[in-house]
PAZAPA-4460 file (N, C-alpha, C; in steps of 0.05 Angstrom, whole numbers, plus 32768, in hexadecimal, padded with zeros to 4 digits):
% residues 83
    n_x    n_y    n_z   ca_x   ca_y   ca_z    c_x    c_y    c_z   seq   type   mol
   83DF   809E   7A84   83DB   8097   7A6B   83C9   807D   7A69     1      M     A
   83CF   806A   7A76   83BF   804F   7A74   83A2   8056   7A7A     2      L     A
   839E   8068   7A8F   8383   8070   7A98   8373   807D   7A80     3      Q     A
   8382   808F   7A71   8371   809A   7A5B   836F   8087   7A44     4      E     A
   837F   8076   7A3F   837A   8064   7A28   8367   804C   7A33     5      K     A
   8360   8048   7A49   834D   8034   7A50   835A   8019   7A50     6      G     A
   834C   8004   7A56   8354   7FEA   7A5C   835B   7FDD   7A43     7      A     A
   8374   7FD6   7A3F   837C   7FC7   7A27   8380   7FA9   7A32     8      N     A
   8374   7F96   7A24   8374   7F7B   7A31   8393   7F70   7A35     9      P     A
   83A2   7F79   7A23   83BF   7F6B   7A24   83CD   7F77   7A3D    10      V     A
   83CA   7F92   7A3F   83D6   7FA1   7A55   83CA   7F9A   7A70    11      V     A
   83AF   7F94   7A71   83A0   7F8B   7A89   83AC   7F70   7A90    12      S     A
   83AC   7F5E   7A7E   83BA   7F44   7A84   83D6   7F45   7A90    13      E     A
   83E7   7F56   7A81   8405   7F5A   7A8E   8403   7F65   7AA9    14      M     A
   83F0   7F78   7AAE   83F1   7F86   7ACA   83E5   7F71   7ADC    15      L     A
   83D2   7F62   7AD6   83C5   7F4F   7AE7   83D9   7F37   7AEF    16      A     A
   83E9   7F30   7ADB   83FF   7F1D   7ADF   8415   7F2A   7AF3    17      G     A
   841C   7F41   7AEF   8430   7F4F   7B05   8421   7F4F   7B1F    18      L     A
   8408   7F56   7B21   83FA   7F58   7B3A   83FB   7F3C   7B47    19      M     A
   83F8   7F27   7B37   83F7   7F09   7B43   8413   7F00   7B48    20      A     A
   8426   7F06   7B3A   8440   7EF7   7B3C   8459   7F07   7B46    21      S     A
   8457   7F20   7B48   846E   7F2F   7B4E   8474   7F2C   7B6D    22      S     A
   8490   7F26   7B74   8497   7F25   7B8E   8498   7F40   7B9B    23      P     A
   8499   7F57   7B8C   849A   7F70   7B96   8481   7F7D   7B9A    24      D     A
   8479   7F82   7BB4   8461   7F90   7BBC   845B   7FAA   7BAD    25      A     A
   846F   7FB9   7BA9   846F   7FD3   7B9A   8464   7FCD   7B7E    26      T     A
   8471   7FB9   7B6F   8467   7FB6   7B53   844E   7FA9   7B55    27      V     A
   8443   7F99   7B65   8426   7F94   7B68   8414   7FAA   7B6D    28      R     A
   841D   7FBA   7B80   8409   7FD3   7B83   840A   7FE5   7B6C    29      L     A
   841F   7FEB   7B5F   841B   7FFB   7B46   840D   7FED   7B30    30      R     A
   840F   7FD1   7B2E   83FD   7FC3   7B1B   83E0   7FC8   7B22    31      A     A
   83DA   7FC7   7B3B   83C0   7FCA   7B43   83B5   7FE6   7B40    32      L     A
   83C6   7FFA   7B46   83BD   8015   7B3F   83B8   8018   7B22    33      W     A
   83C8   800D   7B12   83C5   8012   7AF4   83A9   8004   7AEC    34      A     A
   83A6   7FE9   7AF5   838D   7FDD   7AEC   8376   7FEE   7AF7    35      L     A
   8377   7FF6   7B11   8361   8008   7B1D   835B   8021   7B0B    36      H     A
   8372   802D   7B04   836D   8046   7AF4   8362   8041   7ADC    37      A     A
   8369   802A   7ACE   835E   8023   7AB4   8342   8017   7AB5    38      M     A
   8336   8012   7ACD   831D   8004   7ACF   831E   7FE7   7AC8    39      G     A
   8337   7FDC   7ACD   833A   7FBE   7AC5   833F   7FAF   7ADC    40      A     A
   833D   7FB9   7AF6   833F   7FAA   7B11   8325   7F97   7B11    41      A     A
   8329   7F7D   7B15   8314   7F6A   7B15   8313   7F5A   7B30    42      N     A
   8301   7F49   7B33   82FF   7F3A   7B4C   831B   7F2B   7B50    43      A     A
   8326   7F1C   7B3E   833D   7F0F   7B3E   8357   7F1F   7B4A    44      E     A
   8357   7F36   7B3A   836D   7F47   7B43   836B   7F51   7B60    45      T     A
   8352   7F58   7B67   834D   7F64   7B80   8351   7F4D   7B96    46      I     A
   8348   7F35   7B91   834C   7F1F   7BA1   836A   7F1B   7BA9    47      K     A
   837B   7F1D   7B93   8397   7F19   7B99   83A6   7F2F   7BAA    48      A     A
   8399   7F48   7BA4   83A1   7F5B   7BB6   8399   7F5B   7BD3    49      G     A
   8381   7F52   7BD8   8379   7F4D   7BF2   8385   7F36   7C00    50      L     A
   8391   7F21   7BF3   83A1   7F0C   7BFC   83BD   7F13   7C04    51      A     A
   83C5   7F2E   7BFA   83E1   7F36   7BFE   83E8   7F38   7C1E    52      S     A
   8402   7F34   7C22   840A   7F3D   7C3E   840F   7F5A   7C3F    53      E     A
   8412   7F69   7C2A   8416   7F83   7C2A   83FC   7F95   7C30    54      D     A
   83FD   7FA4   7C47   83E5   7FB3   7C4E   83DB   7FC6   7C3D    55      P     A
   83F0   7FD4   7C2C   83E8   7FE6   7C17   83D6   7FDB   7C00    56      Y     A
   83E2   7FC3   7BF8   83D5   7FB6   7BE2   83B9   7FAD   7BE9    57      L     A
   83B5   7FA4   7C03   839E   7F9C   7C0F   8386   7FB4   7C0D    58      R     A
   8392   7FCC   7C18   8383   7FE4   7C1A   837A   7FED   7BFD    59      A     A
   838D   7FEB   7BEC   8385   7FF5   7BD0   8373   7FE1   7BC2    60      W     A
   8373   7FCA   7BC9   8363   7FB2   7BBD   8346   7FBC   7BC9    61      S     A
   8345   7FC1   7BE0   8328   7FC8   7BEA   831D   7FDF   7BDA    62      I     A
   832F   7FF5   7BD7   8326   800D   7BC7   831D   8005   7BAA    63      Q     A
   832D   7FF5   7BA0   8329   7FEB   7B84   830E   7FDC   7B83    64      S     A
   8308   7FCC   7B98   82F0   7FBC   7B99   82DA   7FD1   7B9B    65      F     A
   82DA   7FE5   7BA8   82C3   7FF7   7BAB   82BC   8005   7B91    66      S     A
   82D3   800C   7B80   82D0   8016   7B65   82C4   8000   7B4F    67      H     A
   82D0   7FE7   7B57   82C7   7FD2   7B45   82A8   7FCC   7B4A    68      C     A
   82A0   7FCC   7B62   8283   7FC9   7B69   8271   7FDC   7B5E    69      A     A
   827B   7FF6   7B64   826B   800E   7B5A   8265   800D   7B3B    70      M     A
   827B   8004   7B2D   8276   8000   7B10   826A   7FE6   7B07    71      S     A
   8265   7FD5   7B1B   8255   7FBC   7B15   8266   7FA8   7B07    72      R     A
   8281   7FAA   7B07   8293   7F97   7AFD   8296   7F7F   7B0E    73      R     A
   8293   7F82   7B29   8296   7F6D   7B3B   8282   7F73   7B55    74      C     A
   827D   7F60   7B64   826B   7F63   7B78   8273   7F52   7B91    75      S     A
   8263   7F56   7BA6   826E   7F46   7BBE   826B   7F2B   7BBB    76      G     A
   8259   7F1D   7BA8   825A   7F04   7BA1   8276   7EF9   7B99    77      K     A
   8285   7F09   7B8C   829E   7F01   7B82   82B3   7EFA   7B97    78      D     A
   82AB   7F04   7BB1   82BD   7F02   7BC6   82B4   7EEF   7BDC    79      F     A
   829D   7EE3   7BD9   8295   7ED1   7BF0   82A3   7EB7   7BEF    80      R     A
   82AA   7EAF   7C06   82B8   7E96   7C09   82A3   7E7F   7C05    81      K     A
   82AF   7E6D   7BF6   829E   7E51   7BF4   82A9   7E3C   7C04    82      T     A
   829C   7E2A   7C0D   82A4   7E16   7C1C   82AA   7DFB   7C0F    83      R     A
***
């Protein structure tokens, strides 16, 4: 349903908050899936997933990055380390 309605800024912020702060990896993964389906996953969200200890969250973050990059919402520049 969220996918069909598209990215609502309020919902996207709420899901990004869950992604960043929930202690439950399943909740974080579901938040990432929802953001991904809505086309609202961005560099910050993906970076949070890549930093996770959960291997499934890291794997789905990579998948989300590929879709984000293909839609030109983010690029490799967003993920380069700065010194």
